[in-house]
N, C-alpha and C positions, 0 to 999 in steps of 0.2 A: 402721218404727214409724209414721211419718207416714202412709204409704199405708194401713196397717191401720186407723188412726183415721179417716181420711177415708172409707174404705169403710163403717165402722160408722155414721158420721154420715149418709151418703147412704141406707143401708138403713133407718136409723131414721126418717129424714124420709119415705121412701116408705111405710113402715108407717103413719106418722101422717097420710098423705094429703097431705104437703107435697112434691110431686114436684120433683126436681131441675130446674133451668131448661131443660136440653136436652130434657126429657120433658114440659114443662108446656104444650105448645101444643095443648091440647084441653080437658081436664077443667075448667079454670077459665075457659075462654073468653077467655083472654088473647090478645094479638096472635099471628098466625101469620107467621113470617118466610120470605120468598121471596128467593132470590138472583137476580141478573141479571148474568151475566158476558158482556159485550158488547164489540164492537170500537168503541171511542169515539175511537181514534187509529189511525194507520196506514192502509194502503190499503183495508181493509174497513170503515173508518168511514163510507164512502159509504152503507152500509146499516145499520151498527151504530148510528149516531146516530139515524136515523129509527125504528129499533126502540125505542130508549130513549125518544124523544120521545112515541111513541104509547102506550107502557106508562104513562108518567107522566101523560099526558093522560087516559087512561081511569081510572086510579086516582084522579085528582082528581075526575073526574065521579062516581065511586063513593064519594067521601069516604073512600077507602082502606078501604072496608068491603064485604064480600060481601053478596049479597042476604039471606043468613041472619043477618047482623049480626056476622060475624067480622071483626075489624080485621086488615089486612095491613100488615106492615112490609117495605118493599123495601130490600134491601142490594145496591147497584150497584157493580160493579167493572169497570174497563177491562182487556180482555185484550190490547190493543195490536196486534191482528191477528196475534198470535204464538201458535202452538200450545203452546209451552212455558209462556208466560205464562198462557194459558187454563187449563192444567192446574194451575198454581200458584194461580190465583185461585179455581178450584173448590174446591181443598183448603182455602183460606183461609176462604171463606164457610161451609163446612160446619163446620170445626173451631173457628173463632173466633166466627162469628156464629150458628151452629146453625140454619141454614136447613133447611127440610123439602123443598124442591124448587128447581131452578135453571132459569131461562130462559137458554138459551145453552149453550155459547159461540156466537158469531155464525157462525163458519165451520165447514165440514165437517172440516177438519184440526184445528181446535180441539176439536171434539166428540170426534173419534177419540182425541186426546191425553188428554182428560179422562174418557173413558168408564171406564177401569180404576179411576180414583179414585172415581167415582160408585158403581161396583160395590162397591169395598172399604168405602166409608163409608156405603153404603146410602141414597143420596139420588138421586132421579131427575133426569135432564136433559131439558128440553123443547127439542129442537134445532131452530132455525129455518133449516135448511139442506137443500138437495136432495141432497147427496152420498149416493150409493147406499149406501156402506159403513156409514153410521152406524147403520142398523137391520138390518144383516145378521144373521140368526139364528145364524150361525156364531160371531159375537163372544161371548166369555164375558160381556161386559157388556151384551149385548142386552136383558136384562130391565130395565135401568136407563136406556134412552134411548128417548124418544118423539119422533117427527118431527112438527112442526107446519106443514109445507109439503108440497106434492106432491113425490114423489121424482123423481130424475133419470130413472128408467125411464119414469114417466108423462110428464114434461116432454118428453123427447127423442122419444118416440113421437108425441106430438101435433105437435110442430114438424116432424118429418121426414115425417109424413103430409101436412102442408101443402106441404112442398117437393116431394113426389112428384107432386102434382097438376100440376106444371109440366112433367112428362115428363122431368125431369132424370135422368141416369143416373150421371154421374161427379161425385163429391162430394169436396171438400177440407175439412179441419177445422183451425181455429186454436183452441188451448185454452191456458188459464192453467196454470202448473206447480204444481198442488196436487191434493189428493184430488178436489175438485169437477171439475177439468179432466180428470184422467186417467180417472176412472170414467165420465164422460160420453162420452169417446172410445170406451172399451171397449163401452159399450152401443150407441152409434151403429154400430159395426162389426158388432155382432151383429144388431141390428134392421134396419138399412138394407137389406141384401140381401133381406130378406123382403118388401119393398115396391118392389124394383127399384132401390134406391140402392146404389152401390158406392163405398166410401171408398177413393180411389186414392192419397191422400197426407195426412199430418198434420204440422202444425208447432206450435210452442209458444213461450212466453216467460214469464219471471217477472213478478210483479205490477208491478214498477217499470220495466219496459222501456218505452222511448219510440220507438226507431228499429226498426221492424218491416219494413224494406225487404226484408231477406233472406227472411223468412218469406213475405211476399206474393209475391215473385219465384219462390220454390220452388213455390208452388201454381199460379201462372200457367204456369210451365214444365211442370207436370204435366198441363196441359190440362183442368183441372176445369171443370165446367159450372155449378157453384154452390158456395158456401162456407157452412159451418155454424160459428158461433162459440159455443164452450163457455167463456164468460167472464162473470164477475160484477163485475169491477173496471172502472168506467166509463172511466177514462183509458186502460186497456189496449185496450178495444174501440174507442175513438175513434182511437187510434194505428194500429190495424190497418186501419181503414177508410180513413184518409188514405194509408197506404202502398199499399193495394190500388189505389186510383185513380191514384196516382203512377206505379206500374209497369205500368199497363194491365190490371189484373185486373178486367175489366169484365163481371162475371157477377152474377146475383142472390145476395144474401147474406141468410142467416137466422140469428137469434140465439136462444139459449135464454133462459129467464126472468131470468137474472142481470142482463141489461142493461136490463130494463124499469124504468128509473129516470129521474126528471126531470133529474138532473145529467148523464146521458148524452144524453138527447134534446135538451136545450137547448144543449149545448156541442159539437154536431156541426155540420158544414157541409153543403154540397150533396152531398158524397160519401156521406152517409148517407140521402139521400132515397130512399124506397121500401123501406128495410130492413124485413123482417118480423121481429117480435120477439114471442116468447111472453111472456105476462105472468100473474102471479097477480093477477087482477082488474085494475083500472086506476084506482086512487084518484087519481093526479095529474091525469088528463086526461078520463076518462069514467067517473066513479064511479057505481055503482048500489047500491041496497039499503043494507046495513050500511056500505059504503064511504062513502056520503054522510054517515051519522051520525058515522063516525070522522073524516072530513075536517072537519066542523064543530067537533068537539072540538079538533082540532089547530089550526084557525084561531083558535079562542077563546084559545089559548095563544100566538098569534103565530107559529105554525109553518106552513110551506107543505108540503102533502103531497108526498112524494118518490117513493114507489113501493111495491114489495112489502115493504120492510122494516117499514113500519108494520103491515101485515096479518099477517105471520108473528110479529112481536113480540107483538101483541095476541092472536093465536091461542094462543100459549103462556100468556099471562096468563089468558085466559078458561078454558083447560083447567085451570089451577091453581085458579082460583076455583071452577069446577064440582066439582073433586075435594075441595076444602075443605068446600063446603056439602053434599056427599054424605055427609060424616062427622059429621053432627049429633050433638053431645053426646059425641063420642069423642075420645080422645087422638090427636093428629095427629103422625105421625112420617114420616120419609122412606120407611119401609117401607109405612106405611098409605097414603101418597100414591101410591106406585108401584102398589099393589094396586088402589086406587080408579081410577086413570087407565085401567087395563085394562078397566074396566066402563063408561066414559063413551061416550055416543053422542048426537048431535044436540043438543049444548049450544050456548048462545048464543056467537057470535063475529061478527066484522065482515067476514071474508072470504066470498067466494062459496062455495057448495057445502055439503055435509053433512059434518060432522066426526064421526068414529067411530074408537075404539080397541078392541082386544080383546087377549086374551092372546097370540094368534098374529098380531096385526096392530098394529104400533107405528107405522104410517104413517097419520096421522089424516086427511089431506086427499087428494083424488084429482083426476081430470081435470075434474070439475065446478067446480073452483076457478080454472080457467085460461081465458084468452082469447087469440086471435091479434090482434096489433096491427100497424099499419104506420106507419112514421115519415114524417110529412108536416109540412113547415114547422115543424120542431122540436117537434112534438107526436106522441105515440103515440095513434093513432086505432084504436079497437076495430073490428074487422071483423065483419060478420054471419056 
């Protein structure tokens, strides 16, 4: 009986033009709620916190209002670097807070865990991760996940092409034990041979590992001529570099964009000198264009730019802002946000490159967002 009464009340309100709260984010130009499910604790906080800081700095600069005058209310939740927690948080901000889009989760594993929930509840995720699988068209939840960073395919091909210039043939890989690590290894094994690089051995470790002597020794004994790091956790990358030098693995080392972070660069020793690192822009050390603008906003809030986290976090925010303003005068729902995101191209963001989505293209950024850097004196220097 209570359910039937509630149903009649809601229907009557709708007929009267008094939309229920979950549906009111458009016609009355009230605030639009965005979720941000980010890694604010745990190992992935090294980039989750910069994502949060940049999103908050830009919203403050915008007075939490889009260019078209729509107010944005941000609902922030910590996913604790845990996929299960990420899925729970996504469900929470949709069901309890009625958000119409979500920035995050921060990690590929978190996005994969939350994807089915986004699909079921019809609210899009703006995923700040390179993990290839998050936008695989074979996923049932594919329509509901949009990547706001270059994908691992793009990243790996750029850094491996740079490695191939050295005439290296035998490559070893160290990767972190998650979706980002595994899919990166798989792509390197496919693409490497096409440019003369053969993956002769791979080793891995969980996020929290500190003694990587066994992994470095295994690659040394395999006779590798170069090592590729598919790692996004700064401490894990640092531990591997120390172990490599200790066991005499004295070969060139290249790293994917996950390690392009101030916390990594500044906390390494001489063992990291000369490391080549792919980077999404270079906001901590060599900012250009929109990166300079974003860095000033962060500094005004007492924050020191850390790396790619700020850029992918604000990529997601600016995509959401563009989608909101593209729906002038319309009711904004999760479904309308999803549909609108697929039409966005060349909207304002702070990262390098041109952002563009389409129905059959949920990877918004490409190779033009990337640079090759080299670690020198605890700084990542952009190479020409």
